[in-house]
C-alpha positions as CSV (number, residue, x, y, z in Angstrom):
1,X,-52.6,-7.8,75.0
2,X,-53.6,-7.9,78.7
3,X,-57.2,-9.0,79.6
4,X,-58.8,-8.0,82.9
5,X,-61.3,-10.5,84.4
6,X,-64.4,-9.4,86.3
7,X,-67.3,-11.3,88.0
8,X,-70.0,-12.7,85.8
9,X,-73.4,-14.2,86.6
10,X,-72.1,-17.7,86.1
11,X,-75.5,-19.0,85.4
12,X,-77.0,-17.7,88.6
13,X,-74.4,-19.4,90.7
14,X,-72.1,-16.5,91.1
15,X,-73.2,-16.1,94.7
16,X,-71.7,-19.4,95.5
17,X,-68.1,-18.3,94.7
18,X,-65.7,-15.6,95.6
19,X,-63.2,-14.5,93.0
20,X,-60.2,-12.3,93.8
21,X,-60.4,-9.0,92.1
22,X,-57.8,-7.8,89.5
23,X,-57.2,-11.2,87.9
24,X,-55.7,-10.8,84.3
25,X,-54.6,-13.0,81.4
26,X,-53.3,-12.4,77.7
27,X,-54.4,-12.9,74.1
28,X,-53.4,-11.8,70.5
29,X,-55.2,-9.4,67.9
30,X,-53.8,-10.2,64.5
31,X,-53.7,-7.7,61.5
32,X,-56.6,-7.7,59.3
33,X,-56.1,-8.3,55.6
34,X,-56.9,-5.3,53.4
35,X,-56.9,-5.3,49.6
36,X,-56.6,-2.1,47.5
37,X,-58.1,-2.0,44.0
38,X,-59.9,0.3,41.6
39,X,-57.0,2.6,40.8
40,X,-56.8,3.7,37.1
41,X,-54.5,5.8,34.9
42,X,-55.9,8.1,32.3
43,X,-54.3,8.3,28.8
44,X,-51.9,11.2,28.2
45,X,-50.2,13.0,25.4
46,X,-46.5,12.4,25.0
47,X,-44.5,14.8,27.2
48,X,-41.0,13.3,27.3
49,X,-41.3,11.7,30.7
50,X,-42.7,8.5,32.3
51,X,-44.9,10.2,34.9
52,X,-48.5,8.7,34.9
53,X,-51.3,10.5,36.6
54,X,-53.6,8.2,38.5
55,X,-57.3,8.3,39.1
56,X,-58.3,7.1,42.6
57,X,-61.9,8.2,42.5
58,X,-63.0,4.5,42.4
59,X,-60.5,3.1,44.8
60,X,-61.6,0.3,47.0
61,X,-60.2,-0.9,50.3
62,X,-61.6,-4.4,50.7
63,X,-61.5,-5.6,54.4
64,X,-61.4,-2.1,55.9
65,X,-63.3,-1.9,59.3
66,X,-65.9,0.8,59.1
67,X,-64.8,4.0,60.9
68,X,-61.2,3.1,60.9
69,X,-58.7,5.8,60.1
70,X,-56.6,4.8,57.1
71,X,-55.6,6.6,53.9
72,X,-53.4,5.8,50.9
73,X,-51.0,7.8,48.7
74,X,-50.3,6.5,45.1
75,X,-48.0,7.4,42.2
76,X,-47.9,5.9,38.7
77,X,-44.9,5.4,36.3
78,X,-45.1,4.3,32.7
79,X,-42.6,1.6,31.6
80,X,-41.0,4.1,29.2
81,X,-41.8,7.7,27.9
82,X,-42.6,6.7,24.3
83,X,-46.0,6.5,22.7
84,X,-48.0,3.3,22.8
85,X,-51.3,1.7,23.7
86,X,-52.2,-0.3,26.9
87,X,-48.8,0.6,28.3
88,X,-48.0,-0.8,31.8
89,X,-48.2,1.7,34.6
90,X,-46.5,0.7,37.8
91,X,-48.2,1.9,41.0
92,X,-46.3,2.8,44.1
93,X,-48.3,3.1,47.4
94,X,-47.9,4.4,50.9
95,X,-50.5,4.4,53.8
96,X,-51.2,6.6,56.8
97,X,-53.8,6.9,59.6
98,X,-54.1,5.7,63.2
99,X,-55.5,2.4,62.1
100,X,-53.2,1.7,59.3
101,X,-51.0,-0.6,61.5
102,X,-53.9,-3.0,62.0
103,X,-54.0,-4.1,58.4
104,X,-51.9,-6.2,56.1
105,X,-52.3,-4.4,52.8
106,X,-52.3,-6.1,49.4
107,X,-51.4,-3.2,47.0
108,X,-52.7,-2.8,43.4
109,X,-49.4,-3.0,41.7
110,X,-50.2,-1.7,38.2
111,X,-52.7,-0.6,35.6
112,X,-52.6,0.4,31.9
113,X,-53.0,3.5,29.8
114,X,-52.0,5.0,26.5
115,X,-49.4,7.7,25.5
116,X,-50.5,9.4,22.3
117,X,-48.3,11.3,19.9
118,X,-47.6,15.0,20.5
119,X,-48.5,17.5,17.8
120,X,-45.4,19.3,16.4
121,X,-45.7,22.2,13.8
122,X,-42.8,23.2,11.6
123,X,-42.5,26.8,10.4
124,X,-39.9,29.6,9.7
125,X,-38.4,28.1,6.6
126,X,-37.6,30.6,3.8
127,X,-36.2,30.3,0.3
128,X,-33.4,32.5,-1.1
129,X,-33.9,34.6,-4.2
130,X,-31.6,33.5,-7.0
131,X,-30.6,34.1,-10.6
132,X,-32.2,32.1,-13.5
133,X,-30.2,28.9,-14.2
134,X,-32.7,26.8,-16.2
135,X,-33.4,24.5,-13.1
136,X,-36.1,24.5,-10.5
137,X,-33.8,23.9,-7.5
138,X,-34.3,26.3,-4.6
139,X,-32.0,27.0,-1.7
140,X,-33.7,27.0,1.7
141,X,-32.7,29.0,4.8
142,X,-33.3,27.0,7.9
143,X,-31.7,29.4,10.4
144,X,-35.1,30.5,11.7
145,X,-36.9,27.2,11.6
146,X,-39.3,26.7,14.5
147,X,-40.6,23.4,16.0
148,X,-43.7,24.4,18.0
149,X,-44.5,21.6,20.5
150,X,-41.0,20.0,20.7
151,X,-40.2,18.8,24.2
152,X,-37.0,20.3,25.4
153,X,-34.1,17.9,25.2
154,X,-35.7,15.6,22.7
155,X,-33.5,14.1,19.9
156,X,-35.2,15.6,16.8
157,X,-34.0,17.3,13.5
158,X,-35.3,18.1,10.1
159,X,-33.8,18.0,6.6
160,X,-35.5,20.1,3.8
161,X,-35.3,20.6,0.1
162,X,-37.0,23.3,-2.0
163,X,-38.3,23.2,-5.6
164,X,-39.6,26.1,-7.6
165,X,-42.9,25.4,-9.5
166,X,-41.0,26.1,-12.7
167,X,-37.6,27.3,-13.8
168,X,-38.6,30.7,-15.3
169,X,-38.0,34.2,-14.1
170,X,-40.7,35.5,-11.7
171,X,-41.4,37.2,-8.3
172,X,-42.9,35.5,-5.2
173,X,-42.7,32.2,-7.0
174,X,-44.1,29.1,-5.2
175,X,-41.4,27.0,-3.6
176,X,-42.6,23.5,-2.5
177,X,-40.8,22.1,0.5
178,X,-40.0,18.4,1.0
179,X,-39.2,17.4,4.5
180,X,-37.6,14.4,6.3
181,X,-36.9,14.0,10.0
182,X,-34.4,12.1,12.1
183,X,-33.6,11.5,15.8
184,X,-34.5,9.1,18.6
185,X,-37.8,10.9,19.4
186,X,-39.3,11.5,16.0
187,X,-42.0,8.8,16.3
188,X,-43.4,10.5,19.4
189,X,-44.7,13.3,17.3
190,X,-47.4,14.0,14.8
191,X,-45.7,16.5,12.5
192,X,-47.3,19.3,10.6
193,X,-44.9,20.2,7.9
194,X,-44.3,23.6,6.4
195,X,-45.3,22.8,2.9
196,X,-44.2,25.9,0.9
197,X,-42.7,29.3,0.9
198,X,-42.0,31.9,-1.9
199,X,-38.9,33.5,-3.6
200,X,-37.9,35.3,-6.7
201,X,-35.9,34.2,-9.8
202,X,-34.3,37.0,-11.6
203,X,-32.9,37.2,-15.1
204,X,-29.4,35.8,-15.8
205,X,-26.9,38.3,-17.3
206,X,-24.6,36.5,-19.7
207,X,-21.4,37.9,-21.1
208,X,-19.4,37.3,-24.3
209,X,-15.7,36.6,-24.3
210,X,-13.1,35.6,-26.9
211,X,-13.2,38.8,-28.9
212,X,-10.6,41.5,-29.3
213,X,-9.5,44.3,-31.6
214,X,-8.3,43.0,-35.0
215,X,-6.0,44.3,-37.6
216,X,-6.4,42.5,-41.0
217,X,-5.2,42.8,-44.5
218,X,-7.9,43.5,-47.1
219,X,-7.7,39.9,-48.5
220,X,-7.6,38.2,-45.1
221,X,-11.0,36.7,-44.2
222,X,-11.5,35.1,-40.8
223,X,-14.2,33.7,-38.5
224,X,-15.2,35.1,-35.1
225,X,-15.4,32.8,-32.1
226,X,-17.3,34.5,-29.4
227,X,-17.9,32.5,-26.3
228,X,-21.1,33.0,-24.2
229,X,-20.6,32.7,-20.5
230,X,-23.8,30.6,-20.3
231,X,-23.6,27.4,-22.4
232,X,-26.2,27.0,-25.1
233,X,-26.9,30.7,-25.8
234,X,-26.6,31.8,-29.4
235,X,-24.5,34.7,-30.5
236,X,-25.3,36.8,-33.5
237,X,-22.9,39.2,-35.2
238,X,-23.1,42.4,-37.2
239,X,-20.8,44.9,-38.8
240,X,-21.2,48.7,-38.6
241,X,-20.2,49.0,-42.3
242,X,-21.0,46.1,-44.6
243,X,-19.2,47.9,-47.4
244,X,-15.9,47.4,-45.6
245,X,-16.5,44.1,-43.9
246,X,-19.6,42.0,-43.8
247,X,-20.3,39.2,-41.4
248,X,-22.4,36.1,-41.4
249,X,-24.8,36.9,-38.5
250,X,-25.0,33.2,-37.3
251,X,-21.5,31.8,-38.1
252,X,-19.4,34.9,-37.5
253,X,-17.6,34.5,-40.8
254,X,-16.1,37.9,-41.7
255,X,-15.8,38.8,-45.3
256,X,-13.4,41.7,-45.9
257,X,-14.3,43.8,-48.9
258,X,-12.0,46.8,-48.7
259,X,-9.7,48.9,-46.4
260,X,-11.0,51.0,-43.5
261,X,-12.5,50.3,-40.1
262,X,-15.7,48.7,-38.9
263,X,-17.2,48.0,-35.6
264,X,-17.9,44.4,-35.1
265,X,-20.7,43.6,-32.6
266,X,-21.5,40.3,-31.0
267,X,-24.9,40.1,-29.4
268,X,-26.9,37.8,-27.2
269,X,-30.6,38.5,-27.5
270,X,-32.5,39.3,-24.4
271,X,-35.3,36.9,-23.5
272,X,-37.8,36.5,-20.6
273,X,-35.0,34.6,-18.7
274,X,-31.9,36.4,-20.0
275,X,-30.7,40.0,-20.1
276,X,-29.3,41.0,-23.4
277,X,-25.5,41.2,-23.8
278,X,-23.2,42.7,-26.4
279,X,-19.5,42.9,-27.0
280,X,-17.8,45.1,-29.7
281,X,-14.4,45.6,-31.1
282,X,-12.8,47.6,-33.9
283,X,-11.7,45.8,-37.1
284,X,-9.1,47.7,-39.0
285,X,-8.3,46.7,-42.5
286,X,-5.2,47.6,-44.5
287,X,-3.7,46.8,-47.9
288,X,-1.2,43.9,-47.8
289,X,2.3,45.1,-48.6
290,X,3.6,44.1,-52.1
291,X,5.9,41.1,-52.2
292,X,8.5,40.3,-55.0
293,X,8.9,37.2,-57.0
294,X,8.2,36.2,-60.5
295,X,4.7,34.5,-61.1
296,X,4.3,31.2,-62.7
297,X,3.8,31.3,-66.4
298,X,0.7,29.2,-66.7
299,X,-2.8,29.8,-68.0
300,X,-5.7,28.2,-69.7
301,X,-8.3,29.1,-72.3
302,X,-12.0,29.2,-73.0
303,X,-12.0,25.5,-74.0
304,X,-11.2,24.5,-70.4
305,X,-14.7,24.0,-69.2
306,X,-17.1,21.2,-68.4
307,X,-19.3,19.8,-71.1
308,X,-22.2,20.4,-68.8
309,X,-22.1,24.1,-69.8
310,X,-22.1,25.9,-73.2
311,X,-21.9,29.5,-74.1
312,X,-21.4,32.0,-76.9
313,X,-17.9,32.0,-78.4
314,X,-16.8,28.8,-76.7
315,X,-15.9,25.4,-77.9
316,X,-16.2,22.1,-76.0
317,X,-14.3,19.0,-76.3
318,X,-15.7,15.6,-75.0
319,X,-13.2,15.5,-72.2
320,X,-12.7,19.2,-71.6
321,X,-8.9,18.9,-71.8
322,X,-8.0,21.2,-74.7
323,X,-4.2,21.8,-74.6
324,X,-3.0,25.4,-75.0
325,X,0.6,26.7,-74.8
326,X,3.5,25.3,-72.9
327,X,3.8,23.4,-69.7
328,X,6.4,25.7,-68.0
329,X,5.7,27.1,-64.6
330,X,7.7,28.4,-61.6
331,X,8.4,25.9,-58.8
332,X,6.7,26.4,-55.5
333,X,8.7,26.9,-52.3
334,X,7.9,24.3,-49.6
335,X,9.1,24.2,-46.0
336,X,10.5,21.1,-44.2
337,X,7.1,20.6,-42.6
338,X,5.5,20.2,-46.0
339,X,3.6,23.4,-45.8
340,X,3.6,25.8,-48.7
341,X,5.6,29.0,-48.1
342,X,4.9,30.7,-51.4
343,X,3.4,30.1,-54.9
344,X,1.8,31.9,-57.7
345,X,-0.7,31.1,-60.4
346,X,-1.9,33.0,-63.5
347,X,-5.5,34.2,-63.4
348,X,-7.1,33.9,-66.8
349,X,-10.4,35.6,-67.6
350,X,-12.8,34.1,-70.2
351,X,-15.2,36.6,-71.9
352,X,-17.6,36.1,-74.7
353,X,-16.0,36.1,-78.2
354,X,-12.7,37.3,-76.9
355,X,-9.2,35.6,-76.8
356,X,-8.5,34.4,-73.3
357,X,-6.3,36.7,-71.4
358,X,-4.2,36.4,-68.3
359,X,-5.3,39.5,-66.4
360,X,-3.7,38.9,-63.0
361,X,-1.5,36.8,-60.8
362,X,-2.7,35.3,-57.6
363,X,0.1,35.0,-55.1
364,X,0.3,33.2,-51.9
365,X,3.1,33.9,-49.4
366,X,3.3,32.9,-45.8
367,X,-0.4,32.1,-45.4
368,X,-1.4,35.3,-47.0
369,X,-2.8,36.0,-50.5
370,X,-3.2,38.8,-52.9
371,X,-4.2,39.4,-56.6
372,X,-2.0,41.7,-58.7
373,X,-3.3,43.0,-62.0
374,X,-1.1,42.6,-65.0
375,X,-1.4,43.8,-68.6
376,X,-2.8,41.3,-71.2
377,X,-0.4,38.3,-71.1
378,X,-0.9,35.7,-73.7
379,X,2.4,33.9,-73.0
380,X,2.5,30.1,-73.0
381,X,-0.6,28.6,-71.4
382,X,-0.4,25.3,-69.7
383,X,-3.1,22.8,-70.4
384,X,-5.5,21.7,-67.7
385,X,-5.9,18.0,-67.3
386,X,-8.8,15.6,-66.5
387,X,-11.6,16.8,-64.2
388,X,-11.0,15.7,-60.7
389,X,-14.3,16.9,-59.3
390,X,-17.0,19.6,-59.4
391,X,-18.5,21.3,-56.4
392,X,-20.7,24.3,-55.5
393,X,-19.7,27.0,-53.1
394,X,-21.2,30.3,-51.9
395,X,-20.2,33.5,-50.3
396,X,-22.7,35.2,-48.0
397,X,-21.9,38.9,-47.5
398,X,-24.9,39.5,-45.2
399,X,-28.4,38.1,-44.6
400,X,-30.1,37.4,-48.0
401,X,-27.0,38.6,-49.9
402,X,-25.7,35.3,-51.3
403,X,-23.3,34.7,-54.2
404,X,-23.0,31.2,-55.8
405,X,-20.3,29.6,-57.8
406,X,-19.4,26.3,-59.6
407,X,-15.9,25.1,-59.0
408,X,-14.3,22.6,-61.4
409,X,-11.1,21.1,-60.0
410,X,-8.8,19.8,-62.7
411,X,-5.3,18.5,-62.9
412,X,-3.2,21.6,-62.5
413,X,-5.9,24.2,-62.1
414,X,-9.4,25.3,-61.3
415,X,-12.2,26.8,-63.2
416,X,-14.6,29.2,-61.4
417,X,-18.1,29.9,-62.9
418,X,-20.5,32.4,-61.3
419,X,-23.9,30.9,-60.9
420,X,-25.8,33.9,-62.0
421,X,-25.5,37.5,-63.2
422,X,-25.4,38.9,-59.6
423,X,-22.5,36.5,-58.7
424,X,-20.7,37.4,-61.9
425,X,-20.7,41.1,-61.1
426,X,-19.6,40.3,-57.5
427,X,-16.6,38.3,-58.9
428,X,-15.6,41.1,-61.3
429,X,-15.4,43.4,-58.3
430,X,-14.0,41.1,-55.6
431,X,-11.9,38.6,-57.4
432,X,-9.5,38.0,-54.5
433,X,-12.3,36.9,-52.2
434,X,-13.8,34.6,-54.9
435,X,-10.5,32.9,-55.5
436,X,-9.6,32.7,-51.8
437,X,-12.8,30.9,-51.1
438,X,-12.3,28.6,-54.0
439,X,-8.8,27.7,-52.8
440,X,-10.2,26.9,-49.4
441,X,-12.8,24.6,-51.0
442,X,-10.1,22.8,-53.0
443,X,-8.1,21.9,-50.0
444,X,-11.2,21.1,-47.8
445,X,-13.2,19.1,-50.3
446,X,-10.6,17.5,-52.5
447,X,-7.4,17.4,-50.3
448,X,-5.3,19.1,-53.0
449,X,-2.6,21.4,-51.7
450,X,-2.8,25.0,-52.9
451,X,0.6,24.9,-54.5
452,X,-0.6,22.4,-57.1
453,X,-3.0,25.0,-58.5
454,X,-1.1,26.7,-61.3
455,X,-4.0,28.1,-63.3
456,X,-7.1,29.9,-62.2
457,X,-9.7,30.4,-64.7
458,X,-12.6,32.9,-64.1
459,X,-15.4,32.2,-66.6
460,X,-17.2,35.6,-67.1
461,X,-19.6,34.5,-69.8
462,X,-22.8,36.3,-68.8
463,X,-25.3,33.7,-69.9
464,X,-25.5,30.0,-69.0
465,X,-27.7,27.3,-70.2
466,X,-27.8,23.8,-68.6
467,X,-26.9,21.1,-71.2
468,X,-29.1,18.0,-71.4
């Protein structure tokens, strides 16, 4: 800078000198040090960026000459956008004013502040109505899910599962929602979950399959095998005419009693969770055609009985093996597979104080049976051997309509004893059914092929006493 010199008093000696006017010289003015401080950054809620608002209300310019024109402009930037406490805020500064050039400024380079989590509210989840399936699982519809408070562009997603409060049928049932979240930005939010919604569970509608119209012979019993479309449901059965064909309501075992037609109904009972279901078909029963062939000439008499029973007009031996008649009988026909093709056996009826009579012939041919009546036939009777075993069996025509029998299995034949008067009357009227069931018991419980049964004895004594 240029400095202009002018006269001075020189201690009262100025009058003794003459100085030329306009004399100049030079000197330096150096920049004054100025320090900036007092800038702060207020805390902020997460907003997805690093911008930091600054508070300069307490800013200080240390070293500023009073009256000088100088001003500052400041901006703050967080070190990252994520939530945290005492996060570093970098301060950028610029200065203006006519006197700003006269200062060497030491800036305030940083401060600290917090970024707090942003509130995010989840809503819009719904549950789909569904049919009862014995579980509490619920299907959720997330197509209209809303994330109120989510910053645009943030990496954030939710996964949801729904659970009904119970498995039973109902309307507007409570569905509890479980939530989990993923994405790079999930920790920047304080999430208010949608905790529940509502939906309906309606009754399931089962069906019954496996049944079809049947045509059977009058001596051909069988068992139904209805299949429920929903596992675990019970099927009950009924017949429209129990005089033609009766059926065990729980097992589906059909007992054919005579010719004709009956409607067989299979039912699943309706409950609070299931609609009722039925399936019906027509059972047609006809008489089996007659078949030719001479019956075996075998029989037995009233002495062929267990010593556990006694009755009027009978005699018992210690072993129960009284021999009557000859041992002749017709040979059975057997296929290469070892299965019986045909056989026949005399049916002998024992009555009180009467001579035993062969009143019928039980014939089996191609897995079908029939019982033909014959006139009194007292031809050679074959003895029955030692007792192989004794068992009980029953025939259930309908609920609470049970007929019981004792079956003695002996070498070469069987002895059938009704268990009571009711069962005896049934056996008189439905001999084929009683014998068919006995033959099934022989093979099932004793493993004896049917063709080895040459004599079938029906004991029709009407009174029994248990021997001691």
